[in-house]
PQR file of N, CA, C, O and H, with PARSE charges and radii, in Angstrom:
ATOM      1  N   UNK A   1    -129.567 -10.977  70.447 -0.4000 1.5000
ATOM      2  CA  UNK A   1    -129.439  -9.948  71.363 -0.0000 2.0000
ATOM      3  C   UNK A   1    -128.585 -10.273  72.603  0.5500 1.7000
ATOM      4  O   UNK A   1    -128.969 -11.003  73.517 -0.5500 1.4000
ATOM      5  N   UNK A   2    -127.355  -9.641  72.542 -0.4000 1.5000
ATOM      6  CA  UNK A   2    -126.528  -9.840  73.643 -0.0000 2.0000
ATOM      7  C   UNK A   2    -126.768  -9.042  74.774  0.5500 1.7000
ATOM      8  O   UNK A   2    -127.550  -8.097  74.676 -0.5500 1.4000
ATOM      9  H   UNK A   2    -127.044  -9.048  71.799  0.4000 1.0000
ATOM     10  N   UNK A   3    -126.155  -9.313  75.920 -0.4000 1.5000
ATOM     11  CA  UNK A   3    -126.355  -8.535  77.134 -0.0000 2.0000
ATOM     12  C   UNK A   3    -125.895  -7.062  77.036  0.5500 1.7000
ATOM     13  O   UNK A   3    -126.433  -6.188  77.715 -0.5500 1.4000
ATOM     14  H   UNK A   3    -125.519 -10.081  76.000  0.4000 1.0000
ATOM     15  N   UNK A   4    -124.904  -6.815  76.189 -0.4000 1.5000
ATOM     16  CA  UNK A   4    -124.349  -5.497  75.935 -0.0000 2.0000
ATOM     17  C   UNK A   4    -125.570  -4.649  75.377  0.5500 1.7000
ATOM     18  O   UNK A   4    -125.943  -3.596  75.893 -0.5500 1.4000
ATOM     19  H   UNK A   4    -124.466  -7.525  75.637  0.4000 1.0000
ATOM     20  N   UNK A   5    -126.111  -5.199  74.331 -0.4000 1.5000
ATOM     21  CA  UNK A   5    -127.199  -4.583  73.690 -0.0000 2.0000
ATOM     22  C   UNK A   5    -128.349  -4.253  74.633  0.5500 1.7000
ATOM     23  O   UNK A   5    -128.878  -3.144  74.556 -0.5500 1.4000
ATOM     24  H   UNK A   5    -125.808  -6.054  73.911  0.4000 1.0000
ATOM     25  N   UNK A   6    -128.754  -5.131  75.494 -0.4000 1.5000
ATOM     26  CA  UNK A   6    -129.736  -5.132  76.485 -0.0000 2.0000
ATOM     27  C   UNK A   6    -129.296  -3.947  77.579  0.5500 1.7000
ATOM     28  O   UNK A   6    -130.138  -3.167  78.025 -0.5500 1.4000
ATOM     29  H   UNK A   6    -128.325  -6.032  75.556  0.4000 1.0000
ATOM     30  N   UNK A   7    -128.120  -3.903  77.901 -0.4000 1.5000
ATOM     31  CA  UNK A   7    -127.650  -2.941  78.834 -0.0000 2.0000
ATOM     32  C   UNK A   7    -127.804  -1.541  78.217  0.5500 1.7000
ATOM     33  O   UNK A   7    -128.170  -0.608  78.931 -0.5500 1.4000
ATOM     34  H   UNK A   7    -127.436  -4.536  77.539  0.4000 1.0000
ATOM     35  N   UNK A   8    -127.527  -1.360  76.864 -0.4000 1.5000
ATOM     36  CA  UNK A   8    -127.705  -0.180  76.181 -0.0000 2.0000
ATOM     37  C   UNK A   8    -129.197   0.324  76.187  0.5500 1.7000
ATOM     38  O   UNK A   8    -129.563   1.483  76.386 -0.5500 1.4000
ATOM     39  H   UNK A   8    -127.230  -2.118  76.284  0.4000 1.0000
ATOM     40  N   UNK A   9    -129.981  -0.766  75.933 -0.4000 1.5000
ATOM     41  CA  UNK A   9    -131.449  -0.451  75.933 -0.0000 2.0000
ATOM     42  C   UNK A   9    -131.892   0.149  77.230  0.5500 1.7000
ATOM     43  O   UNK A   9    -132.531   1.198  77.306 -0.5500 1.4000
ATOM     44  H   UNK A   9    -129.684  -1.707  75.771  0.4000 1.0000
ATOM     45  N   UNK A  10    -131.465  -0.676  78.374 -0.4000 1.5000
ATOM     46  CA  UNK A  10    -131.797  -0.256  79.736 -0.0000 2.0000
ATOM     47  C   UNK A  10    -131.269   1.207  79.941  0.5500 1.7000
ATOM     48  O   UNK A  10    -131.974   2.049  80.499 -0.5500 1.4000
ATOM     49  H   UNK A  10    -130.945  -1.528  78.313  0.4000 1.0000
ATOM     50  N   UNK A  11    -129.987   1.493  79.467 -0.4000 1.5000
ATOM     51  CA  UNK A  11    -129.571   2.791  79.746 -0.0000 2.0000
ATOM     52  C   UNK A  11    -130.458   3.852  79.075  0.5500 1.7000
ATOM     53  O   UNK A  11    -130.729   4.912  79.639 -0.5500 1.4000
ATOM     54  H   UNK A  11    -129.414   0.810  79.014  0.4000 1.0000
ATOM     55  N   UNK A  12    -130.902   3.524  77.846 -0.4000 1.5000
ATOM     56  CA  UNK A  12    -131.701   4.402  77.103 -0.0000 2.0000
ATOM     57  C   UNK A  12    -133.142   4.574  77.681  0.5500 1.7000
ATOM     58  O   UNK A  12    -133.749   5.617  77.442 -0.5500 1.4000
ATOM     59  H   UNK A  12    -130.682   2.663  77.388  0.4000 1.0000
ATOM     60  N   UNK A  13    -133.642   3.705  78.343 -0.4000 1.5000
ATOM     61  CA  UNK A  13    -134.885   3.661  78.975 -0.0000 2.0000
ATOM     62  C   UNK A  13    -134.777   3.897  80.433  0.5500 1.7000
ATOM     63  O   UNK A  13    -135.495   3.241  81.187 -0.5500 1.4000
ATOM     64  H   UNK A  13    -133.148   2.857  78.538  0.4000 1.0000
ATOM     65  N   UNK A  14    -133.971   4.750  80.886 -0.4000 1.5000
ATOM     66  CA  UNK A  14    -133.698   4.835  82.359 -0.0000 2.0000
ATOM     67  C   UNK A  14    -134.798   5.616  83.118  0.5500 1.7000
ATOM     68  O   UNK A  14    -134.560   6.076  84.234 -0.5500 1.4000
ATOM     69  H   UNK A  14    -133.388   5.283  80.273  0.4000 1.0000
ATOM     70  N   UNK A  15    -135.946   5.759  82.544 -0.4000 1.5000
ATOM     71  CA  UNK A  15    -137.119   6.513  83.266 -0.0000 2.0000
ATOM     72  C   UNK A  15    -137.930   5.602  84.056  0.5500 1.7000
ATOM     73  O   UNK A  15    -137.883   4.388  83.859 -0.5500 1.4000
ATOM     74  H   UNK A  15    -136.139   5.385  81.637  0.4000 1.0000
ATOM     75  N   UNK A  16    -138.652   6.115  84.918 -0.4000 1.5000
ATOM     76  CA  UNK A  16    -139.442   5.370  85.882 -0.0000 2.0000
ATOM     77  C   UNK A  16    -139.997   4.056  85.322  0.5500 1.7000
ATOM     78  O   UNK A  16    -139.591   2.965  85.724 -0.5500 1.4000
ATOM     79  H   UNK A  16    -138.691   7.102  85.078  0.4000 1.0000
ATOM     80  N   UNK A  17    -141.001   4.204  84.320 -0.4000 1.5000
ATOM     81  CA  UNK A  17    -141.604   3.078  83.734 -0.0000 2.0000
ATOM     82  C   UNK A  17    -140.702   2.217  82.952  0.5500 1.7000
ATOM     83  O   UNK A  17    -140.664   1.009  83.188 -0.5500 1.4000
ATOM     84  H   UNK A  17    -141.331   5.090  83.993  0.4000 1.0000
ATOM     85  N   UNK A  18    -139.956   2.766  82.016 -0.4000 1.5000
ATOM     86  CA  UNK A  18    -138.959   1.953  81.283 -0.0000 2.0000
ATOM     87  C   UNK A  18    -138.002   1.316  82.142  0.5500 1.7000
ATOM     88  O   UNK A  18    -137.606   0.190  81.841 -0.5500 1.4000
ATOM     89  H   UNK A  18    -139.987   3.747  81.825  0.4000 1.0000
ATOM     90  N   UNK A  19    -137.576   1.900  83.185 -0.4000 1.5000
ATOM     91  CA  UNK A  19    -136.514   1.272  84.097 -0.0000 2.0000
ATOM     92  C   UNK A  19    -137.044  -0.037  84.812  0.5500 1.7000
ATOM     93  O   UNK A  19    -136.358  -1.055  84.902 -0.5500 1.4000
ATOM     94  H   UNK A  19    -137.898   2.815  83.429  0.4000 1.0000
ATOM     95  N   UNK A  20    -138.339   0.084  85.317 -0.4000 1.5000
ATOM     96  CA  UNK A  20    -138.922  -1.092  85.857 -0.0000 2.0000
ATOM     97  C   UNK A  20    -138.968  -2.206  84.857  0.5500 1.7000
ATOM     98  O   UNK A  20    -138.649  -3.353  85.170 -0.5500 1.4000
ATOM     99  H   UNK A  20    -138.896   0.911  85.245  0.4000 1.0000
ATOM    100  N   UNK A  21    -139.379  -1.861  83.611 -0.4000 1.5000
ATOM    101  CA  UNK A  21    -139.632  -2.967  82.600 -0.0000 2.0000
ATOM    102  C   UNK A  21    -138.143  -3.468  82.234  0.5500 1.7000
ATOM    103  O   UNK A  21    -137.912  -4.661  82.043 -0.5500 1.4000
ATOM    104  H   UNK A  21    -139.638  -0.929  83.356  0.4000 1.0000
ATOM    105  N   UNK A  22    -137.287  -2.609  82.163 -0.4000 1.5000
ATOM    106  CA  UNK A  22    -135.837  -3.118  81.788 -0.0000 2.0000
ATOM    107  C   UNK A  22    -135.337  -3.960  82.823  0.5500 1.7000
ATOM    108  O   UNK A  22    -134.645  -4.926  82.504 -0.5500 1.4000
ATOM    109  H   UNK A  22    -137.475  -1.639  82.319  0.4000 1.0000
ATOM    110  N   UNK A  23    -135.631  -3.691  84.202 -0.4000 1.5000
ATOM    111  CA  UNK A  23    -135.038  -4.510  85.188 -0.0000 2.0000
ATOM    112  C   UNK A  23    -135.738  -5.795  85.131  0.5500 1.7000
ATOM    113  O   UNK A  23    -135.080  -6.817  85.326 -0.5500 1.4000
ATOM    114  H   UNK A  23    -136.193  -2.906  84.462  0.4000 1.0000
ATOM    115  N   UNK A  24    -136.986  -5.870  84.888 -0.4000 1.5000
ATOM    116  CA  UNK A  24    -137.678  -7.184  84.683 -0.0000 2.0000
ATOM    117  C   UNK A  24    -136.995  -8.059  83.579  0.5500 1.7000
ATOM    118  O   UNK A  24    -136.774  -9.256  83.762 -0.5500 1.4000
ATOM    119  H   UNK A  24    -137.521  -5.040  84.729  0.4000 1.0000
ATOM    120  N   UNK A  25    -136.687  -7.433  82.478 -0.4000 1.5000
ATOM    121  CA  UNK A  25    -136.134  -8.047  81.320 -0.0000 2.0000
ATOM    122  C   UNK A  25    -134.674  -8.574  81.719  0.5500 1.7000
ATOM    123  O   UNK A  25    -134.232  -9.662  81.349 -0.5500 1.4000
ATOM    124  H   UNK A  25    -136.866  -6.460  82.329  0.4000 1.0000
ATOM    125  N   UNK A  26    -134.042  -7.736  82.455 -0.4000 1.5000
ATOM    126  CA  UNK A  26    -132.652  -8.164  82.902 -0.0000 2.0000
ATOM    127  C   UNK A  26    -132.710  -9.418  83.780  0.5500 1.7000
ATOM    128  O   UNK A  26    -131.984 -10.390  83.575 -0.5500 1.4000
ATOM    129  H   UNK A  26    -134.401  -6.852  82.755  0.4000 1.0000
ATOM    130  N   UNK A  27    -133.683  -9.342  84.851 -0.4000 1.5000
ATOM    131  CA  UNK A  27    -133.880 -10.474  85.562 -0.0000 2.0000
ATOM    132  C   UNK A  27    -134.205 -11.761  84.750  0.5500 1.7000
ATOM    133  O   UNK A  27    -133.633 -12.829  84.968 -0.5500 1.4000
ATOM    134  H   UNK A  27    -134.273  -8.552  85.018  0.4000 1.0000
ATOM    135  N   UNK A  28    -135.108 -11.597  83.849 -0.4000 1.5000
ATOM    136  CA  UNK A  28    -135.503 -12.852  83.095 -0.0000 2.0000
ATOM    137  C   UNK A  28    -134.216 -13.264  82.402  0.5500 1.7000
ATOM    138  O   UNK A  28    -133.904 -14.450  82.508 -0.5500 1.4000
ATOM    139  H   UNK A  28    -135.571 -10.729  83.672  0.4000 1.0000
ATOM    140  N   UNK A  29    -133.431 -12.464  81.714 -0.4000 1.5000
ATOM    141  CA  UNK A  29    -132.207 -12.705  81.122 -0.0000 2.0000
ATOM    142  C   UNK A  29    -131.214 -13.555  81.986  0.5500 1.7000
ATOM    143  O   UNK A  29    -130.588 -14.527  81.564 -0.5500 1.4000
ATOM    144  H   UNK A  29    -133.685 -11.500  81.628  0.4000 1.0000
ATOM    145  N   UNK A  30    -131.163 -13.077  83.183 -0.4000 1.5000
ATOM    146  CA  UNK A  30    -130.124 -13.737  84.091 -0.0000 2.0000
ATOM    147  C   UNK A  30    -130.777 -15.079  84.484  0.5500 1.7000
ATOM    148  O   UNK A  30    -130.074 -16.089  84.501 -0.5500 1.4000
ATOM    149  H   UNK A  30    -131.672 -12.287  83.526  0.4000 1.0000
ATOM    150  N   UNK A  31    -132.011 -15.138  84.782 -0.4000 1.5000
ATOM    151  CA  UNK A  31    -132.624 -16.454  85.011 -0.0000 2.0000
ATOM    152  C   UNK A  31    -132.400 -17.496  83.981  0.5500 1.7000
ATOM    153  O   UNK A  31    -132.023 -18.638  84.245 -0.5500 1.4000
ATOM    154  H   UNK A  31    -132.583 -14.317  84.768  0.4000 1.0000
ATOM    155  N   UNK A  32    -132.667 -17.016  82.724 -0.4000 1.5000
ATOM    156  CA  UNK A  32    -132.390 -17.993  81.582 -0.0000 2.0000
ATOM    157  C   UNK A  32    -130.980 -18.437  81.596  0.5500 1.7000
ATOM    158  O   UNK A  32    -130.574 -19.230  80.745 -0.5500 1.4000
ATOM    159  H   UNK A  32    -132.973 -16.088  82.509  0.4000 1.0000
TER
END
């Protein structure tokens, strides 16, 4: 799963709940 795919997923779930979850995932990906 590349960052591009993750970004697409984040864009797809740009709603309140999904957005928060996506942000956490992105943060974790950046930390790794």
